N, C-alpha and C positions, 0 to 999 in steps of 0.2 A: 530892761528889755522885756517885752510881753512874750510870754510863753506861747509857743505854737500849739494848735489843737490837732491831735492825731487820734484816729480811731482805726479799727480794723479795716475799714473801707477806704482809708486815705490812699491815693495812688502810690505814695512812697512806701507804704507798708507792703503793697503788692510787689513793687519793684525790688525791694530789699530782701524779700523772701526767696532765697535760692533753692528752696524745696528740700527734698530728702534724697539720700543716696547711701550706698553701702561703701564704707571706707575700711580698709584692712586694719585690724587691731593687732599690733605687735604683742601686746600683753596677752590677749586672748587667743592669738593665732587663728583668727577667723575674721570674716567681715563683720563690721559693727554698724548698726543703723545710726545714721547721722543726719542732723539738721545743718543746712548751710545758710548762713545769714550774712548780710552785708551792712557796713556802715558807710557814710558818705564823705569821710574826711579827705579821701584822695591821697596822693603821694607827694609829700613835701620834697623828696629828692627829685622826682620826675617832673616838677613844675617850676616855672619861673615867672614871677609877677602874676600869679594866678592863671597862667596859660601852660598847656602841656609842652614840655621840652623834649622833642623827639631825638635830641642828641643822646638821651638817656633811655635805655630800654625800649628802643624803637619798635620792637616786636609786640609790645604790650599796649593794649587799648583800654585797659581797665581804669586808669586814672581819668581818661577822657570821658568814660562812661559815668564815673562818679560826678564829674563836673557838669555833665549834661543834666543829670538829675537835679543838681543844685540850681542850675540855670532855669529848669522847668518849674521848680517848686519853691525856690527861696531867693529869686532874683540873683542867683549866682553866688550868694553869700554862704559861708559856713554856718551850720546850725550850732547854736549854743549847746554846751555840754548837757544841760538839763533837758533840752528839746531832743537831743540825740538819744539820751537815755530813755526818755518816754517813747520815742519812736521805736527804739530797739525792743522795749517791752512789748509793744503791740505787735511787732513783727514776729517776735518769739512766740507769743500767744497764738498768732495766726498759723505759724508753722506747726506748733504742737497740736492744734486742733485738726490738722490734716494728716498728722503722723499715723501710720498704720502699724507700727511696731514700737516696742519700748526703745526710747532714745538712749543710746550709749554715748554718743559723741556730738558735740556742737562745734562747728568750725565757723569762726568769725573773721571775715575778710573786709578790709576797709580801703582796698585799692592802693595800699601803701603799707607802712609799718604801724602795727597796733600800738607800739610804744613811743611813737613820735609825739612831739609837743602838740601837734594838731589834735591828738587824742589824749586829753588831759587826765591826770590820775583819778579824778572823781568820776569820769566817764568810764574808765577802765574798770574801776571797782564796781560801778553800777551794772555794767555788762556782765561781769563775773557773778555778781549776786543774783541777777535775774536768771542766769544759766543754772546756778546751783539750787534754784528753787525747784528744779526738776530732779526728783529723788533718784532716778535711774542713771543720771549722767556719771560717766566714768572718765571722760577725757574732754579737754578743751583744746582746740587747735587755733593758733594765731600765726600771723606772719610778721616778721620784723627785719629791719636792717640792724647792723651792729652799731652804727652811728649815723648821724644825719647832719647836714650843714645848717648852721644858724648864725646869721649876722657875720658871715665870712670866717667862721671858725667851726670846728667839728665838735658836735655834742654826742657824748656816749649815751646810747639808749639802754644797753644791758647793765643797769646799775642796781645796787641794792635798794635804792629809793624806789625804783620802778618795779622790781621783781618781788621783794619781800612782802609787800601788802597783798599781792596776788597769791603767792604761795601760802600765806597764812590763811587765806580763805579756803584754799584747796586741801590743806593738810588734814583737817578733821575727818574728811571722807576719803582721803587718799586718792583724790582725783588727779589724773595725769595732765600735765601741761606740755603740749608739743609746740615748739616754735620752729617754723620753717623759714629758711633764708634763701634768697635768690642768688645762689652762687653761679649757676648757669654753665660755667666752663672753668677748667684748670688754667687754660692759656691766658696769661696776663694781658697780652696785647688784645686778644679778643674780648676778654671780660671787661677791661677798663678803657682801653683805647678806642674800641669799636662799639661795644654795647653800652659803655658809659656807666658801669655799675658802681664805680668808686669804692671798690672792695678789695683790700689787700689780703695777701696770705696771712699776715699777722693778725688782721681783723678776725679772720675765720678761726685761727688757732685760739685766739682769745675767747671768741664766742663759744667754742666747744668747751673750753675749760670752765667758763662761767656757768653755762647751762648745766653741766654735770655737777658743779658745786651746789646747785639748787635742786638737783634731782629733776631737772627739766629735760625732756627728750628733744635733742636738736636734729633737724632734718634739713635737707638741701634740695633745691630744684636743679636739675641738670637738663640742658637742652641739646637736642640734636640738630645741627645745621641751623644756627640761630641768626644768620646774617646773609645779606646778598653775596653773590659770587665774588665780586671784586674785593669786598671786605674780608671774605674768607681767605682769598689769595694773599691778602695783606697779612693776615694772622699766620698763614703758612710760610710767608716770606718767599712765595713762588708766584710771581706775577703772570707767568705763562702757563700755569697749571690749567688743564682742561676741566670742564664741568664734572666729568666723571672722577678725575683726580681729586677735585674739591670734595665730592661726596665721600670718597674713600677715606680722605683725611678726617672729615667730620665724624665719620663712624668710629675711627680709631680714637679720636680725641674725646668723644663722649664716653667711651669705655674707660679710657685712662682717667677721666675726670671722676667717674664713679669710684674707681679704685682709690684715687687720691683722697676723696671725701670720706670714705668708709674705713680706710686703714687707720689703725691707731697712730697717734703721734709717737715718735717724731717723723715716721715715714709718710704719714697722712694727716688729715685734719681731725679724724676721730669722731665724726658725727654718727648718729645711730641709724638714720635712714636716708635714702635718696628717693626723690619723686621725679621720674624721668618721662620725657615726652619729646617727640619731634615738634619743632616750631611750625605752626600753621599760620595762615594769613588771617588776622582778625580785621573785621570791617572797621575802617577808620584808623588803623594803626599806621605808624610810620613805615612799616614793612609793606603795606598794601601798595604804596606808590612804586616801590622797587619791583614788586610782582607785576604790576600793570605794565611796566616797561621791560619785562622779560629779564630782569636782573636778579630775581629770586625764584626758586622753586622749592616746595617742601621736600623733605626726604621721602623716600618711598617705604612701603611696608617691609620690604626685605631688609632694609637698613635698620629699621626699628627692631625687627626680629633678631638680627645678628647681635646687636648691642644687648638687648634684653636677655637673650638666651645665655650668652656668656656671663653676663652679670648675675643671673640667677644661679648659674653653676658655682660661681665664686662666693656669692653673698646671700643666696636664698631670698627669703621674703623681706630682707632689708631694702630691696630695690622694688619700688612700686611703679607701675605704669599708669600715668594719668590719662584720663579720657577727655577727648576734645569737648564733649558735652559739658564738662565741668567748667568751661570758660565762657566768656561772651561769644557771640556768634562767630564761628570760623567759616569764612567763605571758601577757603581752600585748605584741605588737609591731605595727608599722605595718600598716595595711590600707586599701585604697581603698573597701571595701564594708562593713566592720564598724567603726563609729565608735569603739567601745571597744577595738579591737585584736584580734589573733588570736595564738594560741600560736606559739612559735618552731618547733614541729614541723609547722606548717601544716595540722594535721588539720581545722581549722575555717575554712580559707581559702575565699574565695568570689571569683567573677568573675575579674578579672585578677590577683589577688594572687600566685598561683604564677608567672604569666608575668613579673611584675615581679621576683620574687626570682630567677628564672632569668636575667633580663637583668642584674641587679646582680651575680650570681655570675660571669657571663661577663666583665663589666667588671673585676672584681677580678683575674681571671686574665690579662687582656690589657692593661688600662689604655687600651683603644681608645675614644676619645670618640664614635666613630661608632656604637657600640652603644647609646648612651644615648638611646633613644627610647621613649615610652610605648607599650606593646603595645596592639593593638586591643582594644576592650572596648565591648560594647553599651551599658553604663551610663555610663562615665566618659570613653571615647575612641572614639566610634562612627566607623566608616570610611565 
């Protein structure tokens, strides 16, 4: 197979450079300057015969975006490992050239699991070696599933064969590896029957034990109100519940999920961190259709605040609030004044929406729970 030619000006280099942002560092107890870079493998779990399977993780558009890039630039075919490694090197160089501060963290997302067979060992190693060429790097962030289906059977991803080579590269410099898992919810019916995560409690308990045995930091995504109203009623087992009752249940369920993930075993899963956000409507996701038909609305800002404030009291900086701008385009995000949601760029924000977003951003940068108070608002929080 002929190697593909990439340079800094190749469109894929531009598309796979997620830019820079400040990510909270648990080690340093402050925000750390990070590069965010993408690979194009996509999600083996969320695809079937090369097509997006919206029965799984219907809220997520990222695998579709990865496939779109392959359609545009490689006739829809996966890149060979060598090509992908070369592409990553150019993308990393481009991101470094634009960096305005010393790089502490590099987050690598591939629209699926970094440890999947689609991401072969030689590519994983090349990615880590390229990152470690940056002398200031102290942390690498990846995402993974615990296992993945392959030829009608389950293949474990968190194996010694997968993890040891990576940890051997990191050990000489004591670079932290953080692996994030898409847990989303404690409720089994919602997590597996509705969201299609294919992730058992036993899988999560095992992941926690394996990560800690390798000195890997395990984290989990938790979602607030991740499904259409009728699906949430199904999870509640209350088919007559009102929309307001669904929202109240979703709020309680998200907080209980955070507690379950962070509490030590045997009462919980024993992960180190939670990455929390309200589910928004991504352009082209399976959830967009439900939103178009009035079957889904994002949670509002007050719901986000209620969950985050209590979680911060109980767990401090172990619970991080994700920013909608860290995802592909969100066409509808939480609002206290527009029930159907507002765009992520806030051009259609009303009332206290901008004040809420400002407060949340201040919290992300400081992890100070004293910041978490509803801003004054003539409609929803009159003084």
